[in-house]
C-alpha positions, 0 to 999 in steps of 0.5 A, a space after each residue: 914682204 917676209 916674215 919669220 920666227 927665229 928659233 928663239 921666238 923672235 918675230 921678224 917681219 921685213 917690207 922692202 921698199 926701194 924708193 929711197 936708200 933708207 930703212 925704218 926699224 921698230 923693236 916692239 917690246 911687250 912691256 908697259 905699266 900693264 906689266 908692273 905692280 905696286 913697288 915697281 911702277 915705271 920700270 917699263 919707261 925706266 928701261 926706255 932710258 936705260 937702253 941707250 946707257 951702254 952695254 957690256 960691249 959699248 960705253 954710254 952714248 956709244 949707241 947714238 954716236 955710232 948710229 949718228 956717224 952713219 946718218 942714223 937717228 932714233 927714238 923710243 916710247 913707252 905705253 901701257 902695253 908696250 915699249 917700242 924702239 925706233 931707228 932711221 938709218 941709211 940702208 948701208 948701216 943695217 948690219 950695224 943697227 942690227 948689231 947695236 939693237 941685239 947687243 942692248 937686248 942681250 948685254 945691257 949694262 946695270 951700272 949703279 952710278 948710271 941707274 941713279 943718274 937716270 933715276 933722277 932724270 926720270 924723276 925730273 921728267 915726272 915733275 915736268 910732264 905730271 906734277 907741274 903739268 895740269 893736263 898730265 896731273 889730271 889725266 894720271 888721277 882720272 886713270 888711277 880712279 878709273 881702274 880699281 883692280 887692273 894695272 892700267 891704273 898705274 901711271 906709265 912713268 911710275 909713282 914718285 916713291 916707286 921711282 925713288 926705290 927701285 932696287 938692282 934686283 927689280 931691274 935685272 928681273 924685269 929686263 930678263 923677263 921682258 927683254 927676252 927675244 921671245 917677247 919682241 917683235 922686230 919690223 923693217 921697212 925700206 931699201 933692203 933685200 929680205 933674205 939678206 935682211 933676215 940673214 943678218 937678224 938671225 946672225 945677230 939675234 939668234 944667239 940670244 937665249 929665249 927665256 920663260 914667258 912673262 907671267 900673264 896679266 890675269 886680272 880683269 877689271 870688275 864691271 863699273 857700275 856708277 860714275 866716278 868723279 874727282 875734283 882737283 884744285 890748283 892754281 891754274 889759268 884754264 880749267 880742264 874736264 876730262 871724261 874717260 869711258 870704259 872701252 874695248 881692247 884693240 882687237 875688238 871687232 868694234 874698233 873701226 867704229 870706235 875710231 870713226 866715232 872719235 873722229 866724228 866727236 873731236 877730229 878737226 874744226 868741223 867735228 861735232 864737239 868743236 862746232 857745238 862747244 867751241 864755236 857756238 856755245 864758247 864753253 871750251 877753247 879746245 876739245 880733244 880725245 883718244 882711245 887707249 888701244 891695249 891688250 885689255 879693255 881700257 879707256 876712250 878719253 874726252 879731254 876739254 880746255 876751258 875758258 878761265 871763268 868757265 865751270 866745269 860742271 856747266 860744261 860737263 852738262 852741255 857735253 852730256 847733251 851733245 853725247 846724248 844727242 849722238 846716242 839717240 839720233 846717231 850721226 848724219 851721212 855727212 858726218 860718217 863720210 867725213 870721218 871715214 875719209 879722214 881715217 882713210 886719208 891718214 891711213 894711206 898717208 902714214 903708210 906711204 912712208 917707211 916709218 909708217 910701214 914699220 910702225 903699222 906692221 908692228 902694231 898689227 902684229 902685236 895688237 891685231 892678230 897679225 901684220 896682214 891685218 893692216 891691209 884690211 883696214 880701209 875695207 873694215 872703215 868702209 864697212 862701218 854703217 851709221 847704225 853700227 856707229 850709233 850702237 857703238 856710241 851707245 855701248 861706250 858712252 854710258 855715264 855709269 861707266 865713266 870717270 870724270 876729272 875736273 881741275 880748276 882754280 883754287 
């Protein structure tokens, strides 16, 4: 394992693994909807699209064509906090891929025609994922209601009017600030020599000039003092119920207990909410949940899909009784052991792949204080006691600090 910081601030971490002749690359950009403002929401996600649309050196589509010719593939995603670009390729293509990645970091093309074309693609994606998707529509409204001040209230894909009205200067300013090398973390895992890989990274990335650090997000969300509720009427087949509880940031020491709490509640058919609400009471068809792990305190979500004639208010009452019982009595030893086993198995299963290694390196470097923290994850999970988990449940599952969204038929 080798880690280095280039003279321009780019952080690089290399994990050599020689089981297969492939490499996984992740490029982490500290830019998400958290870094936006009214009028420019959705820009971080828009750049996820634009970064595949050509540079001053290469035509649109050439990035994919060159990588695929070598047997490689790529993808990307945007969240509230980061944008991550992912490449998978044979080890002999390392230099080509680093050339391609550094080129689009340094020389992205701002063609007005391509910008307008991609603006239409993003608007269509928004219609598909949000406006015509009951789950996406409700989640967007719940998140917007859950935050009064913090930019986490902005949808990652952007508000419709903002998508239509971004200006060229908005794009150039965002790109210069957030796609600077001192705002990036590059991770590599696979069949490579660390010294050779670092030399190539320096060759292609070090000539890119650092920029002044982006403006820090200063806003802190004020304490939520009462539950917020919203109800949407739409022509839907299945009602939905979503509860979003205020939750800590990713670096909080309670993180392992939060992960296990979610597992106890919604992970698999043996989870507490599935057994109670889906199997025994038949009030829900599906239960799910996730924790928004970001730089700032976010949300812990519980999402329920209900039978056609179910009333969200009735289901919310049943959900509250289950959560109150957990806060009052805690979890059983068997529930804690199951959750811990699922988490540890999932950790090692992901870490067994070069893709998982590249992702975990970046995730821990960016969110958890350093890449080496990933090796402490199993021990942190093992240290969570029933008392600790119960205390964390009491801290988070407080209906005064949640936003409830209901979507039902008209």
